[in-house]
C-alpha positions, 0 to 999 in steps of 0.5 A: 646197533652199537656194540654194547647193545649187540653183546646184551642180545648175543651177537657177536661183533667181529673186529673191523681191521683196516689194512692200508697197504699198496701192494695189492698181492700183500694186501689180498693175503692180509685180508684173506688170513684175517678173514679166516681168523674171524676179522672183517678187514678192509683195503685202502691202497693210497695214503691220502684216503686213509684218515677220512675213512678212519673218522668215518668208520672207526675200525677196531685196529690198523694195519698201516704200511709207512711207504704209500703213494700220496701221504707216508704212514708217519704223517697218517699215524700222527694225524689219527693220534690227534683224534682217535687212540685206535690201535695201530701196527705199522707195517714196513720193509724200513728195518732201521732202529730210528724209523721203528722208534719214530712210529712208536713214539708218535703213537703206533702200538706195535711194529712188523718189519717185511717180510713176514709171516701173515700168521705172525700178523695175525698173532700180533693183531690179537695180542694188541687188540687184547691189550687195548681192551684190557684183556690181561696178558696174564692169560697166557700164550696157551689156554686149556679146557680139559672139561671140553678139550679145547685149546686155544693159542692167542685166542685161536681155536685149535681143533684137536683129537682127544690124543692130541689134547693130552699130548699138548696138556702133558708137554705144556704143563712141564715147559722145558722137561723132555719126554721120551716116546715111551714115557708119552705112550705110557701118560697118554694110553694109561690102558697100555695099548700096543702103540708104537714110537711112529705113532707119537711121532705122527701125533707130534707132526700133526699137532705141530702143523695145527699150532702153526696154522695159528701160531708162527713159531715152534712150541713142541720141539724134538730133542735128538735121541731123546724125545720131545719137550714144550719151549715157547721161548726157544 
């Protein structure tokens, strides 16, 4: 069954991600994070196997290390681009600007330098897939559905309590504005129940942890002696 037929009968097809990485521990780490994020990853550690595998299996995206046994990532990317526009994210320890530019010039869609956070890799994979499938980036980093108390960051679902949802909604609606703890208590608990500053601190701590499980960047910042603010650019 092709993807269009599957969609017609309501089957969700997981994106297949080919991980090409000769360090087995790192490859397995990426594999586990991608599985947790809902993808279907495959592993290859030998450069000479990649092109034939891509021709036969047509993955949704490739995470391609530059330094591989048998054949390097630049040659692999160049040959894949001769027959496929599958999204490719180059992954390497080489940080020289020329290496990055070469990869992008021959058709790579993005570039990640080691060492990196696996959560950042997952976020980059989601972003590149959105672009390749024509989903507008204007959807934004954070999406909130107040009717369902649901929130997503870069497509990843956040499992929030009602209080955490209200807290995130309030802060993100006013990026850069600093809210004191007392202001947050007043806005989040309109029934004026007895809530301490420590309760707000606890909610923020839990909210940050849930966000960082999906998105590897601080969004809610502490402002010394003042309170908290939402800033995705800081």
